[in-house]
N, C-alpha and C positions, 0 to 999 in steps of 0.2 A: 547369551545366544551365540553359538559358535559361528565360524565363517560360513560353513555349509548352510546353517539355518538362516543366516543373514542373507545369503544369496537367494535362498528359496523365498524369503520374505520379500526381498526387492523384486523378484520375478512376479510374485503374487500381486504386489502393489502395481507393477507395470501393466500386468494383464487386466486388473480391475479398473485401472484408469482409462482403459478402452471400453468401458461399460457401454452397452447399447441402450438406445431409447426404450426398447421393449422391456429390458430388465428394470428400468426406472419406472415405467408404467405399471409393470407387474408388482413392483414394490408398493407403489401408491394405492393401486386398486386392491391389492391384497389387504390393505388396512381399511379402506373405504371404497367399495365398488362403485358408488354413485359419483365419486369425485370427478373423474375425467369427463363423463357426459355432461355434468353440470358446468364445468369450466368452459366447455365448448359452446354450450347453450348461452352462457353469459356473454361470450364474445360475439355470437351471432346476433343477439339482441342489441348489443352496443353498436355494432356496425349498421344494423338495420335502422335504428333510431336516427343516426347521423344522416344517412342518405335519404331517408323519408323526409326529413326536414329540409334538406337541400333541394330535392326534386319538387316537393309540393310547394316550398317557399318560392322557388323560381316560377312555378306555374301560376301561383297567386300574383306574383309581380307582373307576369305577362297579361293577366286579366285586368290589372290596374292600369297598365300602359295602354291596353286596348280601349278601356273605358274613357281614358283621357283623350285618345286619338279619335275615337268615334263616339260622341256623346249619345247617339241613338241606341247604343248597345249597353248603356249604363245599368239598366234594370237587370238584364241578363247577366252582366258581369258581376253585379252585386250578389245575385243568387249563386253563381259559380264560386265566387270568393268565399261566401258564407259556408257553402257546402264543403269546399276543400279545406277551409280553416277548421270547421267542426270535425271533419274526418281526420285531419292531421292531429288535432288536439286529442281526440279520443284514442286514435291508434298509438300516438306517442305516449299517452298516459298509460295505456294497457301494457305496452312493451317496456316502458320505464319502470312500472310497478313490478312487472315480472322480473326485470333485471335486478331491481332492488332486493326483492325477496331471495332471488338466487344468490346474489352477492353476499347478503348477510348470512345465509346458510353456509356458503362456502367459507366464510371467516371461521365459523365453528368447526367445519370439517378440516380446514387447514391446521387449526390449533390441535385438533385430535391427532392428525397425522404427524405433525411436528413433535407432539409429546410422545407418540408411539415410537418415532424414530430415535429421539433422545433416550427413551426408556431402553431401546435395544442396545444402545451404547453402554448404558449402566449394567444391563444384564450381561453383556459380553465381558465387561470388566470383572464381574463377579465370577464368571466361569473360566476366565483366562488363567492359564497356569501362573502361579505366584511368581515363578522365576522369570516369566516374561513381564508381568505387570510391575515387578519391582525395579526393572531396568529403567535408568534415567531416560534413555531414548524413547521408551514407550510413552512417556508423558507428552512429547511432541506429537507422537502418532495419535494419541487420544485427542489432543488439542485440535489437530487437523480434522479428525472425524467429527468432533463436535461443531467446529466451524463449518464443515462441509454439510452438516445436517440442516443448516438454516442459512439465512442471509443469501449471498449470491449462489451458493451451491445447494440450496434446499430442495428437497424432493418436490414439495408443493410449488416452489418457485419455478422449477423445471417444467412441471406439468402446466403451470399457468403460462409459461412462455410458449409451450407447444400450442396451447389454446389461443394465445395471442397471434401466433402465426396463422392459425385457422381464421381468426377474425380479420387479420390483415389481408389474407387471400380473398376472403369474401368482399372486403372493402375495395381491393384492387380490381376485382371482377366488376363490382358496381361501377367504379370509376372508369374502367376501360370501356364498358358498354356506353356510358354517357359521353365520354370523349370521342368514341368512335363515330358517333352521330355528327359531331362537329367536323371531324376531318373528312368523312365521306361526303358530307353535304357541300363542302367547298371544293374538293377535288383539285387543289393546287399543290405545287411543289413545296410549300412551306412546311407541310407535314413532315417531310424528311428531316428538316432542320430541327423541328420540335422533338421528334422521336430520337434523333441522334443525341440531343442535349439530355433527354431523359435517361437514355441508356448509359451515357458517360457518367451522369450523376449517380446512378445506381451502382455502377462498377466502383467508382472512387469511394463512395460512402461505405461500400462493403469492405474495401481495403482499410479504411480509416477505423471502422468498428473492430475489425480483426486485430489491428495493431493495439487499439485501446484495451481490448479484453486481454490480450497477451501481457500487456504492461500491468494490468490489474492483478492477474494471477501471479505474476512474478513478484509483485509487492506482497501479496498474501503469503507466498512461500518464505520470503525474506523476513516477514514480521512474526512468524509463528512463535519462535522462541521468546522474542521480546514481549509479545502479547501475553504469553503464559507467565513469564516472570513478573510482568507489570501487574497482572491479576493476583499473583501470589503475594506481592508486597502489600496490596490493598487488603487482602484477606487478613494479613497480620494486623493491620490497623483496625479492622472491623471486629476481629474475633476477641471477645472479652476474656477468653482463657489465656491469651498471650499478653493481655493488657498489664498484668502485674509486672512481668519482666520488662516490658517496654518502659514502664514508669520508673521502676526502681533503678534500672540501669541507664536511664535517659537514652533509650534506643530510638526515639522518635526521629531524630535527625538522620540516623543511619538508614532507617526504613524509608523515610521520605526521600532521601537522596538516592536510594536504590530505585524507588518508583520513578523519580524524576529522570534518572539516567536511562531507564528503559523507555519512558515516555519520549525522551529526547531522541532515542534511536528510531522510534516509530515516526515522530514528527519530521525528523531529518529525511527519511525515505519519502514521506508524503510530500514534503516540499520539493524534493527532487523530481517527483512525478508531476507536480502541479503544472510546471511550464510546458512539459510535453503534452499533457492532457489539454491545456489551454490552447496550444497550437492546433491540436486535432479538432477541438470544438470549433475554433474560428474557421478552420478549413471547411468543416461540415456546413456551418451557417452560410459561408460564401457560396458553396455549391447549391444549397437550397435556394438562396436568393437569386442566383443566376438562372436557375430553372424557372422560378416564379417570374422574373423579369422577362425572360424569353416568351413565356406563355402569355403574360399580360400584353406584351407588344402584339403578339399574334391575334389574340381575341379582340384587343382594342381596334386594330386595323380592320378586322372583319365586322365589328360593330359599326365602325365609321362608314363603311361602304354599304351598310344595310344587309349584310349577309346573315347576321344573327340578330335576335330580338334582345330587348333590354333584360328580360328575365333570363335569357340564355347566358348573358354575360355573368350574372350572379351564379347560375347553375354551373357553368364551366369553371369559373374562377374558384368557387367553393369546392368543386370536385377536384380541381388540380391541387388546391391547398391540402385537401384531405389525402389525395394520392401521394403528394410529396411527403407528408408526415408518415403515411403508411409505408412508403418505400424506405424511408430513413429508418423507421422502427423495425421493419422487416429485416433489412440487412444487418441491423444491430443485433436482433434476436438470433438470427442464424449463426452469427459469429459467437454470440454469448452462449449459445447452446453447446458449442464445442468446448468452451472453457468450463461450462458447468459440468460437462462430462468428467473433467479432471477433478473438480471439487467433489462431486458425488462418488467418483472413483475412490477417493480417499476414505469416504464413509463405508462403501461396500467392501473395500479392501480390508478395513479394520474388522468388520463383521465376519469376513471370510478368513481371518487369521486363525490358523490351526494351532492347537496345543501341541507341545513337543513331547509331553510325557506319554509313555505307553499307557493305553487305557485297558486295564485288566477287566476280566469278566467273572472271575471266581467269586461267589458270594462268601462273605465272612460268616463262619459258623457262629450261631447264637448259642452261647454257653451260659447256663444258669450258675455255674460255679466260677464264672469269670476267669477261667484258666486260659489266659492269653499270654504266651511267652514271646518276648521280642528279643531279637539277636542281631547285632552288628557283626558281619564277617568280613574282615580285611577291607573296611570302608575308607576310601580316600575321597576328598572333595575339594574342588576349587570353583569359585564363582565364575559365571560367564565372562569371557574377555579378560580374565585375570588368571594367568597360569599358576600363581602361587597357591600351594596347597594349604587350605585352612584346617582340614583334618587329614591325618596321615596314618593309614593302615590301622584303623580302629577296629578292635574286636572286643565285644562285651555282650553279656546276657542280662536282660531285664526279666527277672523271674516273676511269674504270676503271683500276685498277692503280697509281694515284698515292697518295702519302702527303700527307695534309692535316692541318694543326694549326688548332685554334680557340683563340684567345687573347683576353684582355680582362679587365676588372675584374670583381669579384663583382657579380652582378645585372645583367650586361650582356645576358643572353639566350642564353648558350652552351648551358646544359643544356636550355633550352626548344627550341632548334634541333634537338638530338638527339631529344627526345621527339617532335617532329613528324616527323623523319626515320624514326623507328621506328613511327610511326603510333599512338603512345599517345594522341595528340590529333590532330585534323584542323585544318587552317588555318582561321582566321576569314575570310581572303580569300586569293586566289591559289591556286596548285596546286604539288604536288611530283610530279616525273616520274621514272619508272624506264624508261630506254631509250625516252623520248618518250611514255610512256603514264602518265596520272594514276594514282598508286599506289592511290587509292581503288577503282579498277576491278579490281585484282588480288585474287585469293583471299588473305585476310589471313594464314592459316596458312602458305601458301607464301611470301608476301612476307617474313614475319619470319624464315624459314629462311635468308635470304641474309645475316643479320647474326650476328656473334659479338660480344658486348658485355661489357665489364667496367664496371659502374657504380661510381661513387665510394662509394656506400653498399651495395656488393655483400653478399650473404648466402651463407654456407656453412652446411651442415646437419649435425646429429650423426649422420652416416652415414660409410661408409668413404671414404677418399681417392679411390678409384676411382669410386665412385658420385657423389661431389661433382664430380669432373672430367668424367665422362661425362654427368652429369645424368640417369642411368638405371641400372637394375640390370643391363642388358645392355651389355657394352662389350668393346673389344679391348684386351687387356693391352699388346700391343706399341705400339699407338697412345697409350695412357695414358702409358707410359714415354717415348715420343717427345716429347709435348707438355710433360711434366714437365721433360725435359731442356732444351727450348726456353725454358721459364720459369725455368730455373736452380735447380730445387729437387729434381731427381732424386736427386742424391747424398745429400741429407738424408733423403729418403723410404726409400732403400735401407738406411740405417742403422737404421731402425725395425724392430722384431721382426717385425711382420706386413706390412711394406712397404705396398703400395697397399691392402691389406685392413685397415689401421689405421683404427679409428673415431676421429673427432676430436670434441673437446669433452666435457665431463663429464656429459652427460645419460645416457651409457652407462657401466656399471661399468668397462669397459676403455678408456673414452675418454681421448684424449691431448690436452692443451692445446697449441695452436700460437700462435706470435707473430703480430702484425699483419702483418709483412712476409711471413711464410710463408703466411698466409691470402691475401694479395694475389697472391702468385705462383700459388697454386692457382686463384684466380679467373681469372688470365691464362691458365693452362693450360686451364681450362674453355672460355674463349672460343676458344682455338686448336683444342681437340679437335673442336669443331663443324665445323671446316674450311669455314666460311662464306666467301663471296667478299669480304664487307665486314666488317672488324674495327673496332670502336669501343672506344677505351680512354679512360675518363673518369678523369683523375688516376691513371694506371696505376702510378706510382711513389711515391705520396704516403706510403705506410707503409714505404718501403724506405730503407735506409741508403745513403750516397753510393756505396759500392762496388757494392752490389746494383743501384742505379740505373744506374750506368755499364755494368754487365753487361747489363742489359735493353736499354739503348740500342745497345750494340755488337751485340746479336743482333737488333736491330729489323728489319733487312732480311731476315734469315733467317726470323724469325717470321711476317712478313707478305709473304713472297715471292709474287709474282704475285697479290697481293690488294690491294684498296683499303683503306687504313687511315686512320682519323680519330682524331686525338688531341685531347682537351680537357685543358689543363694550365695551372696557375698558374706552373709552373716553365718559364721561357722557354727554358732550355737544350734542352728536348725539341723545340722548334720547329725547331732547326737541322737536324734529320734529315728534315724534310718539304719537299716540292717547292712546296707552296702553303700560305699561312697566311692565315686569315680573322681579322681583328681586330674584335671586337665592342665597341660602346660605346652604351649607352642604347638597345638594341634595333635598332641599325643596324650594317651592315658598314661600318666607318669606313675600313679599309685592306685591301688584298689583294695578295699577291705572295710572293716568296721571302724568306728571312731576309735575304739580302744587299740586296735591293731595299728592304725595309722599313727596314733600318738606315740606308741611304743617304737615304731620304725624310725621316728625322728626325721622324716623327710619334709617335703614341701608342705604337706597338710599340717604338720606340727608347727612349722614356722608361721603359717597363716593363722593357726589357732592361737599361738602364743601372742601374735601381734594384736589380736582382738580380745584376749583373755581378760584384760582389765575391765572390759565392759560387761562381762557375764556375771550373773549372780552366783554361779558356782563354777569352779575351775575344772578343767579337763583332767583326765587321768593320764 
């Protein structure tokens, strides 16, 4: 990504970090419309149950005190106590049951929303330009987006906090009405002192929570890279595919030391934050206790002079305790919402990241004759943030229906040539044409459909053989068997108990392990199943034994009949099957021609051929 694109990306991220509450609500309700009304209902029920118990409990205590003070009213008091207790139990049971049902249902909704949010990250990764996704810096960006989609920055957590504010406001209103009766009934100047202490405590706790949340987000930012690396090290330990190398080369200490190093970086920062957070927590508790001390003195003095009843002491004390907690939580949530905007801003920013490639609209002509001619015209290329040219003024035609091989030393530009052809990257200079039209002008989804590719680092998935070959859950069994036969593995698959329904790899209980050569044949079958007019095979026989390699080459014409085929290979023997060979060296096409011509020319190709000739069953000409 160039400097201009990086500036645009940073601006996008800054703008999205200022995401509004409305955008977040719209995101959540867009997934589940019932979510926000239910979280608000949950908070209203919770607040109501608390104050119903405080108010009615205090009233019951007053009746008890009245019965003790005036024995003649005992019968009436007992009736009132029974009535109030029954009413309180029934009402509390109904509200609590409703709250419980709502809460359990919200757990399901939160999971659905969280899964949808994470799914959007996955989808974004799939549609993001490869040249962006491949950048190392993008990994940190994805890590932030994933972390911001849950935990402190989660969409559902944000909505829950908004609903908590609603609940706290309701609780504060309840408490204010109750406490107002205390202050108005006494009419003395003590109320000013009490209100002043309450106001000061609210203000100070607001500042404390703001500072704590800023510290927390700062730690999150500092830990992003270490968290990602720490997770990567443990993936090495858990992944059975890397287990062979770890054991043979005694890599356990290296991997564990790497994990410990990153864990040490994380723990060091956590320890650094510990004492700061401990001080803030102690300060918060001191303020809460100062508020409670002031109020208990105030209510105690009023109870001592008979201004309030025994039940009122419980009512006011319980209300103040609830009010104190609500004020503390309220100020914390208000500050936390500001920080959560930053977390969620990372997520929304990632989803808003725009692709850099030009999006063409021209449909690719569907040709029954597979007459698709590709051409590089004066193409040069360098990777983002690296000015060194990997390809230099490349000009070459890939003729329809012909077989082409790409040879050369490691690092000569062969794989980059294919990446540009597949439009995983766009040229830095020059153009690539399909039937005379710049490939950037074509609809990209349609353009990539003309290729069937076997990458050197191909991936198979813990799915059935049929699904791996078809790259879909919908497939033609007849065609599956046909391409398996072409790839030379049909007989082996038929001997499996479930045939093409066999699940490969051990992520599934019934998964079957397959060899590297078998996996490569399945990857070749997948490329053939697509029935694309252009087949690209990157090191197609690297994992095969000589007999299997010969079998693949002997079937080469059949596999790519009436198709354009491009081979990238370090095994020069594969080049003999091709009509044209491009020999790359240091980003240039050094030689071009048939096997016989290049041998006769005596250049780089011949030197590479001669270096490997001892391994061939037949020598070159």
